[in-house]
N, C-alpha and C positions, 0 to 999 in steps of 0.2 A: 748735228752740232749740239754740244752740251749747253744746258740753260745757264745763264749767268746767275750770280748770287741773288739778285732781286727777284728774278723769275722763280728760282728754286724756293725762296722763302714764301712767295705768294702761292705757289702751287703745291707746296709740301702736303702729303696726305694726312698730316696731323695739324691741329690748330696751333699757331704760333702767335705769341703776343709779347710786346715789350711795354712795361708799365713803369710809372714812377714808384718810388718807395711808398707812396700813399695809395697806390692802386690805380691812378689815372692811366688810361690806355693811351700809349704813345704811338704804337704801331701794331697792326693786326693783319694776318693774311686772309685770303679769300676763303680758305677752307673753314676757318672759325666763323667767318661772317655767314657762310652758307648754313652752318649748323645752328646759329642763333637767329637766322632769318633777318639779318640787318646788314646794311652797307657799311663800308669802312668809315664813310663820312658821318654816320650816325653814332660811331663808337669813339673814333680817335679824337682826343681832346674834349670829349663830351661825357663819356661814361667812365666811371671807375669800375674796375673788375668786380669788386664786391657788390656793386649794384645789380649785377647779373645773377647773383646767388639768391637762393631762397632765404627766408629769415634765419633758419638754422645755419646756413652757410655764412651769412653775414656775421653772426655771433662767433662762429668758428674763426672767421678771418680776423676778427678783432682780438680774440682771446688766444689763438694758437698760431695762426698764419704769420702775422706781423712779428710777434715776439720770437718765433723760431727763426725767421729770416734774419732778424736783427742779431740773434746770438749765433746761429750756425751758418747762415749765409745760403742755405738751401732747404728745400722741402720736397719730399718724394712721395708719389703715389697717394695723393689726397683725393678721395672720391667725394664730389659734391654735385648737387643738382643745380644745373644752369638754366635760367629762364630764357625761353625764346621770345621773340617779339609778339607771337600770337598767344602767349600766355602759357603754353605747354612747357614742361620741364624736361631736360635731357640729362641723364646721369653722365658725368664726365670725370676722367682721371687726370689730375693736374700734377705737374712737376715744375718746381720753380728754383731759380738760382739768382743770387744778387751779384751784380758786377759793378765795377767802378772804372770809368774811363774819363780821362781829362778832368779829374776832380769832381765828376758827377756820378751819382749812384742810380741804378735802375734795375728792374727785375725782368729776367727773361723767363717766359712761361711756355711750356709745351703741354698741349691738351689732346686727349683721345676720348672718343665716345665710349662709354662703358656699358652700353645697353645689354650686350650679351653677358658681360661679366656680372652686371647687376642681376640679370635673370638667373644666371648660374648661382650667384650668392643667395638669392631668394630661395631657389630650389634646395640649395645646400642647407640653408637655415631651416626650411620646412622639413627636410629629411632629418636634420638633427633633432628638431622638435618631436618628429614622429618616433625617432629612436629613443629619445628621452621618455616619451610616453610609454613605449614598449618596455623599456627598462623598468619604469615605475610599475607597469602592470605586472611584469614578471616578478618584481619584488613583492608586490601585493599577493600575487598568486603563490609565491614561495611561502610567504607568511601564513596565508590561508591553509596551504598544504601542511605546514608545521602544526598549526592549530588543529586541523582535521586529524592529522596523525596522532596528536596527543589525545584528542577526544576518542579516537578509535581505540587507542591503547587502553584508555580508562574504561571504555565500554567492554572491551575484551576481558580486561582484568575483573571487572565487576561480574560479567556473565560467565567467567571461568572458561573463556574460549581461547583457542591457541591457533595461530596462523601457520600455514606451510605453503610452499610454492615449489614449482618444478623448474630446475635449471634447464633452459631450452637447449643449451649446448651439450650437456652430458646426459640429460634425461633423468638425473637423480633428483630426489626430493630434498628440499631444505626446510628445516623446522626452526621456529623461533626458540630462543633459549628457554622461554617459559614452559615449552612443551615438555621439558624434563620432569615437571611435576606429575605428568601422566605416567611417567616411567618409575615413579616412586621416589624421586629425589626431593629433598626438602627445600631446595633453592634452584633458581635458573642456572643452566649450564649448557654448553654446546651439545646439540643432538645431531648425530650423523644419520644418514639414510640407513646404513647398515645396522646401527645401534637400534633404531626404531623398528626396523623390519624384524630383527631377531626377537623383539619383545612381543610381537604379535603371537597369540596362541597358535600352536602348530595346526590345529584343526581349522583355523580361520584364515590361514595364509593364502591358500589357493583361492578362496572366495574373494579376499581383498585384492589379490593380484589380478584376477579376472575382471573385477569391477573397475580397477584402474586402467586396465588395457582397453576396456570398452570406452572409457572416458577420453582416451587418446584418439578415438575415432570421431572426427568432427561431425559425422552424420548422426551420432547419438547424442542424447541429452544429458550432459553433465555427469557427475560422479557422486555417488552416495553409498556408503557402506558402514555397517555396524559390526564391530569385532571386539574381541577381548585382548587386553594387554596385560602381560605378566610383569609387574613392577619389581624393582630391585628390593623393595621393602616387603616383598612377599604377598602383596595385595594384588588381586586380579581385578582390573577395572574394565568396564564396558565403554567403548569409545564410539561415537558417531562421527565419521569423517565425511565431509562433503566438499565439492570443489567444482570449478568450471574453467574450461580452457578457452582461449581466444586464438583463432586460426586465421591466416591470411587467405587470399583467394586461391592460392596453390595448395592449401591444406597444410601449410607449415605452421607449427605451433609458435605463437608469438609470446603468449603468457598463460600461466596456469596458476590460479590461487585457490587455496582451500582453507577450511576451518575445521578444527578438532574440538569436540565437546565431550565432557565426561557425563555419560548418561547411566552410570551405574545405579544410582538411586531410583531414577525413573524406571529402569528395567526391572529393578526389584519390586517397585510398587506395581508395575504392570503384571508381573508374575503373581504377586499376591492377589491382585484383582481377578486374574484368571482362575486362581485357586478358589477364591470366594464364589465366582460364578459357577465353577464346577461343583462346589459344595452345595450351592443353591439348587442346581439341577438335580443333584443327588437327593436333596431334601424333597424336591418335587416328587421323585419316585417313592420316597418313604411315605410322604403324606398320601400319595395316590393309592398305594397298596396297603399300607398299615392303618390308615384312618378311614378312608372313604369306604372301603369294602366292609369293615366291621360295622360302620354306621348303617350301611345298606342292610346288613343282616339284622341289626337291631330294629330297623323300621319294618322289615318283613316279619320279625317275631312279634312285634306289637300288633300288626294286622291279624296274625294268627290267634293271638291271645284275645283280641277284641271280638272274634267271631262267636256269636252266641252269648256273649256276656250281656247281662241285663241289669246288674247291680249298678245304680247310678254312681256311686262313689268310685267303683273300679273303672267304669267307663270314663269318668272325668280324669282320673289319674292316667289311664292309658292315653287319653287325648293329649294331656299336657306333655307326657313323655314323648309321644309321636311328634308334637309341635317342636319340642326342644331339639330332638334328633334331626328333624328336617331343617331347622334353622342352623344347626351345626354343620349339616351337610352342605347347605348353601354357602356358609362361610368358608368351608374348605374348598369348595369349587371356585369361589372368588379368589382365594389365595393361590390356588393352582393357576388360574388364568393370569393373575397378576405376575406370578413368577415367570410363566412362559413369555409374557409380553415384555417383561423387564430384562431378564437375563438370558432367555432362550431365543428361539427363532421367530417369536411372535405367536399370536393365537392362531391355531390351525383351523381351517374351514374345510367343509366337505360340501361343495356346491351341487345343486340339482335344480331341475326345472319345476316350478310350482306356481300356483295362483296366489299372488301376494294378498289380494283382498280377502279371499276365503280363509287363508291362513291367519291373517291378522284378526279377522272376525272371531275365529275360534279362540285365539289367545285372549282377546278382549273379554269373551265370555268366562274364561278361566280366571282372569284377573278380577272380574266383577265378584266372583265367589270369594276371592281372597280379601276383598275390601267391601264387606257388607255395609250397606247404608251410604255408600258413595256411588255416584253416577258416572259411568264411562260411556262416552259417545264415540261411535266409529263413523268416519266419513271416508268416502273413496272417490277416486277420479282416475280415468284411463281404463284400459282393458285388463291390466293386472298381471300379466305373465312376466316372470323374472327368473333369473338363474342365480341362486345364492344358497347359503347354508341356512335352512329353516330353523335348526336348533339355535344357532347363534343369533338369528333374527329375533327369535322368541326371547332369548336371554337379554338382548339389547332392549327390546320393547318392555320387558318386565322391569328392568332397571330404571328406564325412563318413567314408566307409569308409577313405580314405587317412589321415585324421587318427586313426581308431581303430587302424589298423595301425601307425602311427608311434609312438603313445603308449601303446598297450595292451600287455598281457602277451604276449610273443613267441609262446608256445605256446597261448595262450588263443584261444577262438573269438570271432568278431565276429558279433553277431546283428542282422540287418536285419528290421524288422517293418513291413509295410504294412497299414493298417487304414482302413476307411470306416465312417462312421456316417450318420445321417439327413441332416445338413447339412455335415459336415466330414470331411476325410480326414487321416490322419496317416502320417508316415514317420519311423521312429526307427532309430537305430544305437546299439548297446550294446557296450561292451567292458569287460573287467576290467583292472586295473593301477593305476598311480599316481593318487591322488585329485587333482582340480583344487582348489587352495586357494581358500577363499572370497574372498580378496583379489584373485584373478584372474578370478573369474566375471564381474564387471561389465564388464571391459575385454576379455573373450575375443573378442568379435566386432568389435573395432576393428582397423583396418588395421595391419600391421607388428607384430602381437602374436602370439607363438607360444610353445608350451611348450618347456621345456629339459630333457628327460630325459637323465640322465647316460649311459645306454647307447645312445642314438640318435645316429647320425652323419648323419642326414638334414638337409639344409639347405633352407630355404624362406624366401621373402620375407614370409611371414605374411599372405597375402591370402585364403587358402582360406575361413576362417570368415566373413570380411567379405563375400565374394561369396555365401556361403550365406545370410547375413542379407539381402543385397540381392535375391537370387532369391526368398526368402520374402516380402519386402515387395512385389515385383512381382506375386506371386500373392495379394496381400491377406491374407497369413498371417503367421505368426511362428515363430521358432525359439527353443527354450529348452534348457537343459542342467541336469542334476542329477548330482551326483557324491558318492559316499560309499564308505567302505571296505567296507561290507556289500553294497551293491547295484551297485558299479562306477559307470561313467560312461555316461550316456544322453543323446544329443541327439535332440530331438523337433521335427520340422517339421510344423505343422498349418496347413491352408488350407481354404477353402470348396470343396466338391465341384463346385459350379456357380457361378462368380463372376458 
């Protein structure tokens, strides 16, 4: 049996209300009463509809609801929060229509709960906000990309660098228009793969193609190749091309970007440096054979002339000539060592086994004769056996003692100490006198650097300590210096006992 009109109104699945034009509730069904948690007796004739709204809803009712019904006679899909008796609010969608019967006006209102719709709208709003944020981030990223690209272009232009890339579809290389300058054009223009490849010098093409083929193998590390380009202006340029590919997990090329740079001038400078080094090595041979050998002959002749000579004047002259020739020979030997250490393969050593203590003791005795009136003390520690080049050790010790005699206290003793440990050996030379400033310590072993004591008239080209360092390096060792007013100055050469 179908429900009658009153039952249908009361049990309708939407809230139904009839109000006066001022909002007084005249009739309400049980559905709406259940939603707001009130009985009909608490609403009919007691409550106005706008009293169930929140403050914002009441303002809307006054400013929009009433004027719209007055002018249009209806209102559709108005979503407002309705207050329950327990204080909670429920979002509801309201539709209203104004009717007149028997000279009286009243409003009929249908209400549905909009909880799901409200949730959907909130999610939609949040999604829109997220989308707006993503759009803003994308816009900022695009702006940053444009700025970065502009900076990159500027940096490439200043550094005379030119970009190229590989078309992953065709495998052909694409070049920036600026790369046309490498081909001898005076302004940028399109450069095709074929145009660029044909400009590579014929003898370099196979080398470049092989390097690029290796770069396409993702198991190998990048691409770099130097080759010559024949420009349309008749100039041959040397170009350094480098690049790196990006591959996916299957080994498919995703992107390949490269850079071109004109290294013609650097190549020319490098070639000139090699020529200078070769010339220096040739000069080493000239000095070795054309100067050192004649000086040796001069010294031998002086010794022969001095035999049996008793005239004091002649003996003095022969002694001075011998001293000058010996000094010239030492200077030549220093220059030879410097040249070998600087532009050659380093100072050569010929190691053998010997007793460091006995050897140093003999060298100290020889040095004592070279510095009459000065005292040299020899201290030793450890058993003494080492494997090294005794001639180079003697040269190193002679340079350090000569340095100590030159810059140390004139009446002070110079202490030479030889020591051996389990794995290493040490040779140190100590003197008292002027302290080496900290600002000079770092450059002390560089060539052409020497101390400048006011009381010393000794002249030197400043190669002694540089050669000491080179000899130490040739023995896989090192040389250090410590200088202070309390402890004086000590040079320490340490090296492996058995390299």
